[in-house]
N, C-alpha and C positions, 0 to 999 in steps of 0.2 A: 358458558357465559360469553357474551359478546366481547367483553374486555380482553379475553385471551386471544381472540382473532385479531384485535388491534395490536396487541403485544407481538403476536407472530409477524405481522406486517412490518413493525418497527425493527425487529431483530435482523431483518435482511439488510438494514442500513446502519444500525447502531449495535454496539457490543454490549450495552447495558440498558435495560428498561426497568425503572423503579416504579413499583406500585406504592404510593405514599402510605405509610403506616403499616405495611404488610411485608414487603420484601422486594427483591430484585431478581429478574431473569437475565442471565448472562450467557454469552456465547464464547467459545474458545475453539481455536483451530486444532485440527488433528490431521496427521499425514495418512497416506494410503496404507491399507492393511490387507494382508493376505492370510487367511486363517488356515487351520490344518485341513479343512475340507476342500480347500482350493478356491474359496470365494474371495474375489478381489473387491474391496470397498474403496471407492475413490476418496481423495482428500476432501475435507470440508470443515464445517463448524457445527459443533454440538451445543446443546443448551443445558444450563444448570440453574440452580436456584440458591440465593443467599438471603437468609432471613434477617441478617444484621443490617443490610442496606435498606433503610426505610425513609430516609430524608428525601423530601420532594425536590426533584431537580427541574420540574416543569415540562419535561419532554412528553410524558404520557398525557398529562392534563391539557397541554396545548394541542396535541394531536386529536384528542376527543373533542375539544372545543371547535376545531376546524371541521371535523367529520360530522358532528351532531349539530353544528351551527348555533352553539350556545356560548355565553360568556365564559371566560377562563375560570372565574371564581365559582360558577355553578358546576362546571366540569370537575373542579378540584373537590368540591363538597360531595359530589356523587362518588368519586373515587374513595374518599375517606369513609363514607358510609358503607361502600362495598368491602373495603378492607376490614372494617369491624364485623361485618356479616360473615366473611370468609374465616376470620380468626375464631369467631364463635362456633362455626360449624366444625372446624378442626378440633377445637377443645371438646366438642361433643362426640368425637370419634368418627365423624363423617370423612369420606374421601372426596376431595375436590377434583372434578374432571376439568382439566385444563385444555381440552380439545386435542389438537395435533401436537401440542407441546408435551403432554404427559399427564401425570396425576400427582396430587399432594395429599399427604396424610400425616397425622401426628401420633407419636408414640406415647406410652404411658408416662414418660418423663417430661412430656411437653416439647419434645424435639420434632421439628417439622422435616419430613423426608420427601424429597422430590424424586419421582421415578420417570425419567424421560422416555417418550415413546420411540424416539429414533426414526420417526417417519419423514422428517424434513431435514434436508441439508441446507443450512443457512448461508453457505458460501456461494456467492453469486458467480464466482469463477468456475464452479463445478456444476452449474445449472445444466440439467438434462442428463447428467451422468448418474447411472445407477450401478448397483453391485452386479458383477458378472462372475460366472464360474469358470475357473481356469483348469483345463484338462491337460493331463500329461501327454507329451508327444511320444509315441511309440517309435523308437528308432531302430528296432530290431527287424531283421529281414534278410533276404538273400542279396548278396552283393552282386552287382552287375559286372560281368566279365568284360574286360577291355580287349578288343581284337587288335593284335599287332599289325603295323603297317607292312612289315616285311616278314615273310614266313621263315626264310632261310637265315642262317647265321651270317653276320656281317664279316666281310673279309678285311683284314688289316692291310692298309696301303702304306708302305714305308715312305711317306712324303716328308717326314720330320727333318730328314737330312737337307732336303732342298729348302725347306723353310728356314733352317738355321743359317744356311749360306746367304739366303736373300736378306735375312734380318741383319747380318753383319755388314753386308754391302750398303744397305739403306742407312744404317747407323753412322758409318764413316762418311757417306755422302751428305747425310743430313746435318752432321756436326759442322762440316766445312761450310755448307750453305748458310747455316744459322749464324756462324761467326761473321760472315761477310755481310749478311743482312743487318745484324746488330750494329756493325760499324757504319753502314749507310744511314741507319735511323738516327744514330747519335750525331753524325755530322749534320743531318738535316735539322734536327732539333736545335743545335747550337746556332746555326745560321738564322733560323726563324726567331729565336729568342733575342738575338742581337738586333734584328730588323724591328721587332716589336718595341724594344726598349728605346731605339732611336726615334720611332714615330711618337711614342708616348711623351718623350722629353720635348720634342718639337711642338706638340699640341699644347702641352702645359705652358710653354713659353709664349705661345700665341694667344692663349685663352684669355678672355676678359670676364671677370666674375661680377655679377650684380647681386646685391643683398636686397631681396624683396621685403615686403612687410612681414610682420610676425605671423607664424603659422597659426591658423585659427584653432581655438581650443574646442574640442568636442566634449560635450557634457554627457555623461553616462548616468542614467538613472537606474539604480538597483531597486527592484520592487521589494517591498517589505513582505515578510511571510504572512500568510493568511491566519487570522485569529478567529476560529469559528465558534468559540465558546464565550458568551456574554452574560454577565450578571446584571439583570435588568432592575433598574430602580423604579421605573414607572413609564407610562405612556400618556401623552398629552395631545389633545386635539389642536390647541393653539401653540404655535411654534415658540412664541415669546415665553410662555410658561415653561416650555422645555428648556430654554436657555437659562431661565431663572433657576431651575432645578440643577442645571450643570454648575452654575456659580456656587450654589449651596454645597454641592458635593466636593467641588474643587477646594472650598474653604476647609473642608474636613480632611483634605489630603488625597482624595480619590482622583484617578485619571478619567473623569467622566466625559462622555461625548454622546452625540446623537448618531445612531447607526442606520437611520432611515425611517421610512414610514411603512407601517404594517398594512395588512389587507383591510383593516377597519379605518384607515386614514389617520392613525395616531402616530405621533412622533415618539419613537422609543429612545429613552435615555438609559444608559448603562453606567454602572459604577466603573467597570473596567472590562476589557476583552482579553482573552487568554488563548494561547496556542495549544496547551495541554489540558485534557479534561480533568485530571486530578488537581491541577492548580486552580481551575475554575470552581470545582466542588469545595475545596478547602476555603477559598475566598467567600463562597456563598454561605457556608456555615458560619464563618466569622461575622459576616455582615448581618445575617439573620439574628445572631446572638447579640451583637453590639449596636446595630444601627436600625435595621428595618427587617422585621420578621416576615414581611410580605414579599421580600426580594425573591426572584426566581432565576433559573438558568435557561438561557435561550441558545439553541444549537443551530447554526446555519451551515 
């Protein structure tokens, strides 16, 4: 089915793609693996399926709307009809071919099992890396003989006695020279310190201080963290209507705002924007239950 090709494309950018009324395809990271046969598999992201996540978050529907060039509501209706068709086929015992993602089948107890194909690594950081076979290095072999520089045995030269005498003479002479040098350095440092203190005192007495105007204050603007998840309340072609909607939502206690104009020239009004995906999904479910069942989640 074509929808699985769209899901495959979205999984390279998002960790969760929900098919409304059917389930969600998720990706998770795994580290590099070396099996017993010596095959090295690079790190990446594998795909799994969760039947419990069926609430529409707007991601797949908006993607199909942009790709097919149809309104969002029509794309959502097509997804719901497709979900009902796939659920019926699973109940009849058919195996759903999910393309490069894998396959879905249902057990006699009604449990949906997903078998990933493992053909695709969804981690963009590992793009182009494939499994390789690691072979063991054979380090056994004949050792290379080292040819000595001198063939004959080295003769011992009794020079240690001369070295000991020279070392004692150098130690005595060096100690005396060091003592004299240290005395000269200490005397020089004392004279230099006295001269510097005298010059500093004289300059301080002659100096004239002027107090200029206050130091200018530099304003530092700390950027706010990006909030890519938005719970959308509606889109309006007339900007005045968008501001009217914001006032209505603000009266209900929502932090509503306009996040910009979409590709269709509509001003998008959101209930609130979130930094974390879980917070946005929880807020979406609460708003759909209490205020607006047509609210949806926009990810930027």
